[in-house]
N, C-alpha and C positions, 0 to 999 in steps of 0.2 A: 412820398410816391414808393421810396423803396422802402417804409415799414408796412405799406399797404402791400407791396408783391408779396413781402414774406410771411405775412398773415395765409395769404392765398397759397403762398408755394408749401407750406406747413401741411403735413396731413397728405394723405393721399385719395382727396374729395374729389368727386363726379361732378361732373357738371349736366343739369336738366337735359331733355330729351331735344330742345333746341338748338345744342349745341351739333345734333348729328344732323342738318339741317345745311351743311356746309361740308361739301367734299373738297373744298381749297384749302390747303393747309395756311394758306396767307391768312383765312377769314377766321381763327380760330380765336379765341378770346385772350387766351392764356398766351399764346404766340403773339399776338397782336401787341400787347403789355410788352414782352420780349423786342419785339422791332422797334418800339419807342424808346427803351433803355440809352441813352446818351453814353458809348463809349467814355471813359474816365482822361478826361485832358491832362489831367496829373498824374499818367500811366507813364512812367518811362522802361527801357531797359530793351529796346530794339535796335539799338545803337552802341556801338561799347564808348566807355567812358574815354576821355581825351587824354586822360594819365590812371597808369596801369598802377594800383598798389600792390600788386601780389607780388612776391620772389620770382615764381616761374609764371615764364613765358602763357602765353593763352593759348598759343597750340599744343604746348606741353601737356596743358593740363585737358585738354580737350583727349589730346592721345590718351591720357590714362581713364579719361571716364570711358571711350570706347573702347578700350582694351579690356579694362577689369570690371568696369560697372555697369554692362547691359545688362537690362534688363530689372536694375536695381533702383528702382523709381525714389523708394523712401530713402535713398542715400543722396543718392541728386538731388532730392528737393529737401533735404538736410543742408549740402553744399552751398544750397542757393540761398539760403539763411543766414550764412556767415558774414557775407557785405555783397555791397552794391556792384561791386565786379563782378564776384561768382553766381550772382543772381540775373547780372545779364548774360554770361558765359555759358549759363546753364539752360537756358529756358529751351533753346534749339533740343537740347537732349530731353529736358521734362514733358517737352509735349511731342516728341518726336513718335514715341504711340503712346496714344490714350488709349486706356480700357475703363471702362463704364459697366458698372452692376447694374440694371434696371429689377426695379422693387426690391429693394432691401429694407433693413428696417429703420436706417435712418429717415430722420424727418427733417428738412428736405430729402428727398433719396439723393443718390448722388450722380445722376443724369439732372435733374432740375437744379444740383448745385454747378454742375459742369455747362448747363444752357444759362444760367445767370452769370458765370465768369465770360462766357463768351461774347452775350449782350455788352457787357463793359470792357472787355478785352478782346474785339474779334481778331486782332492780329496774331495771338496763340495760336490760330489754323494755321497758319502761313506753314508752321515747324511742324504739323502732322502729316507723316507718312503712311503710320498704320492707325488703321479706327480699331477698335475692338469692341464689340457690343454683346452682352451678357446676360441672358435672362435664365431665371430659375423656375422658369412655368406658372410664374403668377401674376403676367402683366397683361398677357392679351387672353380675355378670358372670353370670347365671343361675343355676341349682339349686347352690345350696351353702349352707353353714353361714354365720349371718351374721356380719358381720365387729363389731368395735369401732366403726368407723367410722359404719358404718351404724346401728348402736347412740346413739351420740351424737346423731344424724341426728333420730333418732324421740324423742331425748331437748328437741332440740330445737323441733322441730315439736309436740309435745302441751304447749307452755306455756301454751296457750289463757289461761289466768288472768293472766298478765305481761304480754300482749301487748294492752294497753288501747287502743294507739293506732295498730295494724297497717293501714295501708289495701292495701299493695301485694305481690304475692310475684310474682318470677320464678324459675323454673324452668326452669335449662338442663341437662337431664338426657338424655343420647345412651343413651337406654333405651326399649325396647318396655314398657307398663304391666305386663302380664303376668309381666314377669322381675325386676320389684322384689319384695324379701321380704315378705311377707305383714304385718309389724309396720309396714315402712316404707309400706305403701299405707293402713295404718288411720291412721298417724301423717299423712299428707298429707290426706286424706280428715276428718281433726280440726279441721286448719288451713284447710280449705277452706271449711269450714260458718259459720266464723267472721262474726258480724254484723258487724263492722267493716270485713270485705274487702273492698271494693269496685274492685279491678283486680289484674287476675292474667293473668301472659304466660306460654305453654309457647312454648320453643325447642328443637328439637330431639327432643322429648320425644314419645314415640306414644302417645296416650291410648283407651280406645273411649268411643263416643259419651254412654254413659250417665255419664259420670263429670260430665256438666254440669249432672245434676240436684242434684248437692250445690252447685251457684254460684248457688244462688237469688238472694243480694244482690251479684251482679256488677252493677255499672256498665260498666265497659272490660273488654273479653275479647279478649286475642290470642292469637292460634294460629298459631305460625310453624313448626311440627312438624308430626305428621301426628293424624289423625282415623278410629281404626278403627269397624270398624261395630259397631253394638249387640251387647255380651254379657254375658250374665248371668252367666259365669265367670270374669270379670276382676277382679270388685268383692266384698271381706270384707264389705259391706252389701245386704242386700237391696234393690236397686233395680230397678226393673221399670218398663217402658214405661208403667203405668200411675198412676206417682207426679205427685202433685198439682202439686208445687214443679219450676219451670225455669227454667234462667237466661235473665233477659229484660235483655241490657245495652242501653243508650242508645248504645254505641259498638263495633265488633268491627272488627279487626285480624285480617285474612286473608290466609296466603301457600300459594301453591298450584304448586309450581315441577313437579310433577309432569307425567308426558307424558299420563295419561287423565282429570288431574281429578278422582281419588279421594277428595282431604279435602276439595276442596269439596262432592261429590257427599255424602260422609259428614255433613260439618257441616252442611248446609243438609236434609238430610234430613227431614220432618215428624215423623218418631218418634225423633228425637235429644230430647237436654234442653234445646234453643234456641229461643227464642223470639222471635221479632222484632218481635212488636206494636208496643213503644215505641223500634223501634230511632232514633236522630236520624244517625248519623253513620255512614260504613263506608268504610273502605280494604281494597284488594283487588289484589292484586299475584298476575296468574297469567296466561298464554297466550291468544290472542287467540283460540284454537280452542276454550277452555272457557266462553267470556262466554256461551254461551247459556243454561250454568246459572244464571245469572242472573234469567233471565226469571220465573219460579214466589219468586225469594227478592224481587223489586221488586211484584213482587203482593202478599206478606205486611207489606209495612211501607212501601209504597206513600202511607199517609197520616200518618205520622209520620218519615220519613227526609226530610233538611233538606240533607246535603251526602254526596255521594259522590265517593271518588276510583279510578281505574284505573291502575293501574301492568304495565310489559311485563316480565318478567326477560329479555327480548332484545332490548328495542328495537322491537318489531313494529309497535308506535303510540306516537302520542303520549300522553303523561300526560290523560285526561279528568276535566275538574270540573265537577261541576255544584251550584251553589248557588244559590238553591234548586231543589228538584225537583219543586216544583208542575206544574209545566208539560210534564213528561215521565213522569210517573209516572200 
């Protein structure tokens, strides 16, 4: 079965149009194959060995990795290959941050390989605190049959039960939300609604403003992409302006490099899913001609805001910092 799966994973083959008839990610053919894969019974490493064979105690090694090897995934991976003790110890650091590049030149792609790893070893997701998904602009290309890679993305995003410690998601998809296949939209909304998720960042991606209604547990919201006006036709869920749950972050990072300021306008509109009553910190990068849009913004969070930074993409004005803000609100 594994050899057959490997043949199907190789390349970026597309399915015929019959696969489009299924809107539920769980009914996709390749995703069903991943679901049927049995987790490896011989895979160990989630409990520390009874006999510690290294000269340094585990807490010292973990301190060294945390202090000097942060974000050095290749080095930690090399450490984990030295012995079983180090392999066991490095697991939590290896998968603490998972970064996946979609549609690279490898075959199968990195997202397909990671989906297969999760199917065999689902416990690794319990270590993941940050999930970073990167796209170079070639993965989502409008209306067409869903690809194996996109099915693997659905599989990774719908493992909500395994993401016990997931705190942050970074989505760098160079695509408009309505061009995503419907199963991918549903998978995104599944993971967006996780109670443990506290930090989300959109980079390049263009989303409708009502997606924010799903992010009710977010404390830090970063928008470095685009926000489109409220739309009832771009979501697979019946999200409306009358929803009671809203995104109430304590920190907002907003980049608006547009000429008209439409990103800031759409995001700060009173009918979006963003509620600023509890906002304490805001970082905004925008042209000086759009700063007047912040008047209503400051009124809505004037009692809670403690720190604000204003940056200009063209050097039109110096960085402005206000801490605390009680004097100007």
